[in-house]
KELOLUM-977949 format. One record per residue (C-alpha): residue number from 1; chain; y, z, x. Coordinates in Angstrom, 1 decimal. Layout:
<rs>
r mitor: NUM, kollum: A, py: Y, pz: Z, px: X
...
</rs>
This chain:
<rs>
r mitor: 1, kollum: A, py: -182.5, pz: -86.8, px: 36.8
r mitor: 2, kollum: A, py: -179.3, pz: -88.3, px: 35.3
r mitor: 3, kollum: A, py: -177.9, pz: -91.4, px: 36.9
r mitor: 4, kollum: A, py: -175.4, pz: -91.0, px: 39.7
r mitor: 5, kollum: A, py: -172.2, pz: -92.4, px: 38.5
r mitor: 6, kollum: A, py: -169.4, pz: -90.8, px: 40.4
r mitor: 7, kollum: A, py: -167.5, pz: -91.7, px: 43.6
r mitor: 8, kollum: A, py: -165.6, pz: -88.8, px: 45.1
r mitor: 9, kollum: A, py: -162.6, pz: -89.3, px: 47.3
r mitor: 10, kollum: A, py: -161.9, pz: -86.6, px: 49.9
r mitor: 11, kollum: A, py: -158.8, pz: -87.0, px: 52.1
r mitor: 12, kollum: A, py: -158.8, pz: -85.1, px: 55.4
r mitor: 13, kollum: A, py: -155.6, pz: -84.7, px: 57.5
r mitor: 14, kollum: A, py: -155.6, pz: -85.0, px: 61.2
r mitor: 15, kollum: A, py: -157.1, pz: -81.7, px: 62.4
r mitor: 16, kollum: A, py: -154.1, pz: -80.7, px: 64.5
r mitor: 17, kollum: A, py: -151.8, pz: -80.6, px: 61.5
r mitor: 18, kollum: A, py: -154.4, pz: -79.7, px: 58.7
r mitor: 19, kollum: A, py: -154.3, pz: -76.3, px: 57.0
r mitor: 20, kollum: A, py: -151.3, pz: -75.0, px: 58.8
r mitor: 21, kollum: A, py: -151.1, pz: -71.8, px: 56.8
r mitor: 22, kollum: A, py: -154.6, pz: -71.0, px: 57.9
r mitor: 23, kollum: A, py: -153.7, pz: -71.1, px: 61.6
r mitor: 24, kollum: A, py: -154.9, pz: -67.9, px: 63.3
r mitor: 25, kollum: A, py: -157.1, pz: -66.8, px: 60.4
r mitor: 26, kollum: A, py: -160.0, pz: -66.6, px: 62.9
r mitor: 27, kollum: A, py: -158.6, pz: -65.3, px: 66.2
r mitor: 28, kollum: A, py: -160.4, pz: -66.9, px: 69.1
r mitor: 29, kollum: A, py: -161.6, pz: -69.8, px: 67.0
r mitor: 30, kollum: A, py: -159.7, pz: -73.1, px: 67.7
r mitor: 31, kollum: A, py: -157.8, pz: -74.1, px: 64.6
r mitor: 32, kollum: A, py: -159.1, pz: -77.6, px: 64.7
r mitor: 33, kollum: A, py: -162.7, pz: -76.3, px: 64.6
r mitor: 34, kollum: A, py: -162.0, pz: -74.3, px: 61.5
r mitor: 35, kollum: A, py: -160.2, pz: -77.2, px: 59.7
r mitor: 36, kollum: A, py: -163.2, pz: -79.5, px: 60.6
r mitor: 37, kollum: A, py: -165.7, pz: -76.9, px: 59.3
r mitor: 38, kollum: A, py: -163.9, pz: -76.6, px: 56.0
r mitor: 39, kollum: A, py: -164.0, pz: -80.4, px: 55.5
r mitor: 40, kollum: A, py: -167.6, pz: -80.7, px: 56.7
r mitor: 41, kollum: A, py: -168.9, pz: -78.1, px: 54.3
r mitor: 42, kollum: A, py: -166.9, pz: -79.6, px: 51.4
r mitor: 43, kollum: A, py: -168.3, pz: -83.1, px: 52.1
r mitor: 44, kollum: A, py: -171.8, pz: -81.8, px: 52.5
r mitor: 45, kollum: A, py: -171.7, pz: -80.1, px: 49.1
r mitor: 46, kollum: A, py: -170.3, pz: -83.3, px: 47.4
r mitor: 47, kollum: A, py: -173.0, pz: -85.4, px: 49.1
r mitor: 48, kollum: A, py: -175.7, pz: -83.0, px: 47.7
r mitor: 49, kollum: A, py: -174.3, pz: -83.3, px: 44.1
r mitor: 50, kollum: A, py: -176.8, pz: -85.2, px: 41.8
r mitor: 51, kollum: A, py: -174.0, pz: -86.8, px: 39.8
r mitor: 52, kollum: A, py: -172.3, pz: -88.4, px: 42.9
r mitor: 53, kollum: A, py: -173.3, pz: -91.9, px: 44.0
r mitor: 54, kollum: A, py: -170.9, pz: -92.1, px: 46.9
r mitor: 55, kollum: A, py: -168.3, pz: -90.3, px: 48.9
r mitor: 56, kollum: A, py: -165.1, pz: -91.9, px: 50.4
r mitor: 57, kollum: A, py: -163.4, pz: -89.8, px: 53.1
r mitor: 58, kollum: A, py: -159.9, pz: -91.0, px: 54.0
r mitor: 59, kollum: A, py: -158.8, pz: -89.8, px: 57.5
r mitor: 60, kollum: A, py: -157.2, pz: -90.9, px: 60.7
r mitor: 61, kollum: A, py: -159.0, pz: -88.2, px: 62.7
r mitor: 62, kollum: A, py: -161.8, pz: -89.5, px: 64.9
r mitor: 63, kollum: A, py: -163.6, pz: -86.2, px: 64.9
r mitor: 64, kollum: A, py: -163.6, pz: -86.0, px: 61.1
r mitor: 65, kollum: A, py: -164.8, pz: -89.6, px: 60.9
r mitor: 66, kollum: A, py: -167.7, pz: -88.9, px: 63.3
r mitor: 67, kollum: A, py: -168.8, pz: -85.7, px: 61.5
r mitor: 68, kollum: A, py: -168.9, pz: -87.1, px: 58.0
r mitor: 69, kollum: A, py: -170.5, pz: -90.5, px: 58.9
r mitor: 70, kollum: A, py: -173.5, pz: -88.5, px: 59.9
r mitor: 71, kollum: A, py: -173.7, pz: -87.4, px: 56.2
r mitor: 72, kollum: A, py: -173.9, pz: -91.0, px: 55.0
r mitor: 73, kollum: A, py: -170.2, pz: -91.1, px: 53.9
r mitor: 74, kollum: A, py: -167.9, pz: -94.1, px: 53.8
r mitor: 75, kollum: A, py: -164.9, pz: -93.5, px: 56.0
r mitor: 76, kollum: A, py: -161.6, pz: -95.3, px: 55.3
r mitor: 77, kollum: A, py: -158.8, pz: -95.1, px: 57.9
r mitor: 78, kollum: A, py: -155.7, pz: -93.5, px: 56.5
r mitor: 79, kollum: A, py: -153.6, pz: -96.4, px: 57.5
r mitor: 80, kollum: A, py: -150.4, pz: -95.5, px: 55.6
r mitor: 81, kollum: A, py: -150.6, pz: -91.9, px: 56.9
r mitor: 82, kollum: A, py: -148.0, pz: -91.1, px: 54.1
r mitor: 83, kollum: A, py: -149.4, pz: -87.9, px: 52.9
r mitor: 84, kollum: A, py: -152.1, pz: -86.5, px: 50.6
r mitor: 85, kollum: A, py: -151.3, pz: -88.5, px: 47.4
r mitor: 86, kollum: A, py: -151.1, pz: -91.8, px: 49.3
r mitor: 87, kollum: A, py: -154.5, pz: -91.0, px: 50.8
r mitor: 88, kollum: A, py: -155.9, pz: -90.2, px: 47.4
r mitor: 89, kollum: A, py: -154.6, pz: -93.5, px: 46.0
r mitor: 90, kollum: A, py: -156.0, pz: -95.5, px: 48.9
r mitor: 91, kollum: A, py: -159.4, pz: -93.8, px: 48.5
r mitor: 92, kollum: A, py: -159.4, pz: -94.3, px: 44.8
r mitor: 93, kollum: A, py: -158.7, pz: -98.0, px: 45.2
r mitor: 94, kollum: A, py: -161.7, pz: -98.3, px: 47.5
r mitor: 95, kollum: A, py: -163.9, pz: -96.2, px: 45.2
r mitor: 96, kollum: A, py: -162.9, pz: -98.1, px: 42.0
r mitor: 97, kollum: A, py: -164.4, pz: -101.3, px: 43.4
r mitor: 98, kollum: A, py: -167.8, pz: -99.9, px: 42.2
r mitor: 99, kollum: A, py: -166.6, pz: -99.8, px: 38.6
r mitor: 100, kollum: A, py: -167.7, pz: -96.2, px: 38.0
r mitor: 101, kollum: A, py: -166.0, pz: -92.9, px: 37.6
r mitor: 102, kollum: A, py: -163.7, pz: -91.7, px: 40.4
r mitor: 103, kollum: A, py: -162.8, pz: -88.2, px: 41.4
r mitor: 104, kollum: A, py: -160.4, pz: -86.9, px: 44.0
r mitor: 105, kollum: A, py: -161.3, pz: -83.6, px: 45.6
r mitor: 106, kollum: A, py: -159.5, pz: -81.4, px: 48.2
r mitor: 107, kollum: A, py: -161.2, pz: -80.9, px: 51.5
r mitor: 108, kollum: A, py: -160.9, pz: -77.2, px: 51.7
r mitor: 109, kollum: A, py: -163.7, pz: -75.9, px: 49.5
r mitor: 110, kollum: A, py: -166.1, pz: -74.4, px: 52.0
r mitor: 111, kollum: A, py: -168.0, pz: -72.3, px: 49.4
r mitor: 112, kollum: A, py: -168.5, pz: -75.2, px: 47.0
r mitor: 113, kollum: A, py: -171.9, pz: -75.3, px: 45.3
r mitor: 114, kollum: A, py: -173.2, pz: -78.8, px: 44.3
r mitor: 115, kollum: A, py: -174.3, pz: -77.4, px: 40.9
r mitor: 116, kollum: A, py: -170.8, pz: -76.4, px: 40.0
r mitor: 117, kollum: A, py: -169.4, pz: -79.7, px: 41.0
r mitor: 118, kollum: A, py: -172.1, pz: -81.4, px: 39.0
r mitor: 119, kollum: A, py: -171.3, pz: -79.3, px: 35.9
r mitor: 120, kollum: A, py: -167.6, pz: -80.1, px: 36.1
r mitor: 121, kollum: A, py: -168.2, pz: -83.9, px: 36.6
r mitor: 122, kollum: A, py: -170.6, pz: -84.0, px: 33.6
r mitor: 123, kollum: A, py: -168.2, pz: -82.0, px: 31.5
r mitor: 124, kollum: A, py: -165.4, pz: -84.5, px: 32.3
r mitor: 125, kollum: A, py: -167.6, pz: -87.5, px: 31.5
r mitor: 126, kollum: A, py: -168.5, pz: -86.0, px: 28.2
r mitor: 127, kollum: A, py: -164.9, pz: -85.4, px: 27.2
r mitor: 128, kollum: A, py: -162.3, pz: -87.6, px: 25.5
r mitor: 129, kollum: A, py: -162.7, pz: -91.3, px: 26.6
r mitor: 130, kollum: A, py: -160.1, pz: -92.9, px: 28.7
r mitor: 131, kollum: A, py: -158.4, pz: -89.7, px: 29.8
r mitor: 132, kollum: A, py: -157.9, pz: -88.2, px: 33.2
r mitor: 133, kollum: A, py: -159.1, pz: -84.6, px: 33.7
r mitor: 134, kollum: A, py: -158.4, pz: -82.0, px: 36.3
r mitor: 135, kollum: A, py: -159.7, pz: -78.6, px: 37.5
r mitor: 136, kollum: A, py: -157.1, pz: -76.1, px: 38.6
r mitor: 137, kollum: A, py: -157.6, pz: -73.8, px: 41.6
r mitor: 138, kollum: A, py: -158.3, pz: -70.1, px: 41.3
r mitor: 139, kollum: A, py: -154.6, pz: -69.1, px: 40.9
r mitor: 140, kollum: A, py: -154.2, pz: -71.8, px: 38.3
r mitor: 141, kollum: A, py: -151.2, pz: -73.6, px: 39.8
r mitor: 142, kollum: A, py: -152.8, pz: -76.0, px: 42.2
r mitor: 143, kollum: A, py: -155.5, pz: -78.7, px: 41.7
r mitor: 144, kollum: A, py: -158.9, pz: -79.0, px: 43.4
r mitor: 145, kollum: A, py: -160.4, pz: -81.9, px: 41.4
r mitor: 146, kollum: A, py: -158.8, pz: -84.8, px: 39.6
r mitor: 147, kollum: A, py: -160.9, pz: -87.4, px: 37.8
r mitor: 148, kollum: A, py: -160.5, pz: -90.7, px: 36.1
r mitor: 149, kollum: A, py: -162.8, pz: -92.9, px: 34.0
r mitor: 150, kollum: A, py: -163.4, pz: -96.5, px: 34.9
r mitor: 151, kollum: A, py: -160.3, pz: -98.6, px: 34.6
r mitor: 152, kollum: A, py: -157.9, pz: -95.7, px: 34.6
r mitor: 153, kollum: A, py: -155.7, pz: -95.1, px: 37.7
r mitor: 154, kollum: A, py: -156.3, pz: -91.7, px: 39.4
r mitor: 155, kollum: A, py: -152.5, pz: -91.1, px: 39.6
r mitor: 156, kollum: A, py: -152.7, pz: -88.1, px: 42.0
r mitor: 157, kollum: A, py: -149.9, pz: -85.6, px: 42.0
r mitor: 158, kollum: A, py: -151.2, pz: -83.0, px: 44.5
r mitor: 159, kollum: A, py: -148.8, pz: -80.5, px: 46.1
r mitor: 160, kollum: A, py: -147.0, pz: -77.4, px: 45.0
r mitor: 161, kollum: A, py: -147.4, pz: -76.9, px: 41.3
r mitor: 162, kollum: A, py: -149.8, pz: -79.8, px: 41.0
r mitor: 163, kollum: A, py: -151.7, pz: -78.4, px: 38.0
r mitor: 164, kollum: A, py: -148.5, pz: -78.6, px: 35.9
r mitor: 165, kollum: A, py: -147.6, pz: -82.0, px: 37.5
r mitor: 166, kollum: A, py: -151.0, pz: -83.5, px: 36.6
r mitor: 167, kollum: A, py: -150.8, pz: -82.2, px: 33.0
r mitor: 168, kollum: A, py: -147.3, pz: -83.5, px: 32.6
r mitor: 169, kollum: A, py: -148.7, pz: -86.9, px: 33.7
r mitor: 170, kollum: A, py: -151.2, pz: -86.9, px: 30.9
r mitor: 171, kollum: A, py: -154.2, pz: -85.4, px: 32.6
r mitor: 172, kollum: A, py: -156.1, pz: -82.7, px: 30.6
r mitor: 173, kollum: A, py: -157.1, pz: -79.4, px: 32.2
r mitor: 174, kollum: A, py: -160.8, pz: -78.6, px: 32.3
r mitor: 175, kollum: A, py: -161.9, pz: -75.1, px: 31.6
r mitor: 176, kollum: A, py: -165.1, pz: -73.8, px: 33.2
r mitor: 177, kollum: A, py: -166.4, pz: -70.9, px: 35.1
r mitor: 178, kollum: A, py: -166.8, pz: -72.6, px: 38.5
r mitor: 179, kollum: A, py: -165.6, pz: -70.1, px: 41.1
r mitor: 180, kollum: A, py: -166.8, pz: -72.0, px: 44.2
r mitor: 181, kollum: A, py: -165.1, pz: -75.2, px: 43.0
r mitor: 182, kollum: A, py: -161.8, pz: -73.5, px: 42.2
r mitor: 183, kollum: A, py: -161.8, pz: -71.5, px: 45.5
r mitor: 184, kollum: A, py: -159.7, pz: -73.7, px: 47.9
r mitor: 185, kollum: A, py: -158.7, pz: -72.2, px: 51.2
r mitor: 186, kollum: A, py: -155.1, pz: -72.2, px: 52.3
r mitor: 187, kollum: A, py: -154.7, pz: -68.7, px: 53.8
r mitor: 188, kollum: A, py: -156.7, pz: -66.0, px: 55.6
r mitor: 189, kollum: A, py: -157.0, pz: -64.2, px: 52.2
r mitor: 190, kollum: A, py: -158.4, pz: -67.3, px: 50.6
r mitor: 191, kollum: A, py: -161.0, pz: -67.6, px: 53.4
r mitor: 192, kollum: A, py: -162.1, pz: -64.0, px: 52.8
r mitor: 193, kollum: A, py: -162.4, pz: -64.7, px: 49.1
r mitor: 194, kollum: A, py: -164.5, pz: -67.8, px: 49.9
r mitor: 195, kollum: A, py: -166.7, pz: -65.8, px: 52.2
r mitor: 196, kollum: A, py: -167.5, pz: -63.4, px: 49.4
r mitor: 197, kollum: A, py: -168.7, pz: -66.3, px: 47.3
r mitor: 198, kollum: A, py: -170.8, pz: -67.6, px: 50.2
r mitor: 199, kollum: A, py: -169.6, pz: -70.1, px: 52.8
r mitor: 200, kollum: A, py: -171.2, pz: -73.4, px: 53.8
r mitor: 201, kollum: A, py: -173.1, pz: -73.5, px: 57.1
r mitor: 202, kollum: A, py: -170.3, pz: -74.9, px: 59.3
r mitor: 203, kollum: A, py: -167.6, pz: -72.4, px: 58.2
r mitor: 204, kollum: A, py: -170.2, pz: -69.6, px: 58.1
r mitor: 205, kollum: A, py: -171.1, pz: -70.2, px: 61.7
r mitor: 206, kollum: A, py: -167.5, pz: -69.9, px: 62.8
r mitor: 207, kollum: A, py: -167.0, pz: -66.6, px: 60.9
r mitor: 208, kollum: A, py: -170.3, pz: -65.2, px: 62.2
r mitor: 209, kollum: A, py: -169.3, pz: -66.1, px: 65.8
r mitor: 210, kollum: A, py: -166.0, pz: -64.4, px: 65.3
r mitor: 211, kollum: A, py: -167.7, pz: -61.3, px: 63.9
r mitor: 212, kollum: A, py: -170.1, pz: -61.2, px: 66.8
</rs>
């Protein structure tokens, strides 16, 4: 097995305000339960990735912190509470203390397969030295993964149009057929698309309970 060299940063908003466009996607299922399931499945997939040495979750939500600590994840309080990019910067500072490669990943990838994340991280590490890389989401306008080599700031620019923003900032897009990595979930239609790929156990349990 190749050496584990990556630390992955996963910010998670407070559940009450997370994934607002997904609210009501599973009628009868509390929104906070769905938001927590998405994050838990994402973190579990990252933790199972052979290329990942550690995971840093940045959150102010006690339920999120309790859920991910059980998966041997380091939790950093989102003290600034200043938005997604501030949380990524905070987590990247903590992760960079180890001196290895750092990646920022969104917390809404419930279909993520560890093998796809492994392939993407290894493709990044094998690319041009000293350059940040990113993986766009399925539509191609957003970003699901942003990575930086040792000594290079992550410089996150997540938000609307983040793929173009990251490229304008000098990061290079990474091509690859990784459908579960690119399938973030913001809407009910996204959740249905992720379900067709195969959901992680936490999100799958909620959708199964709703179907039942």
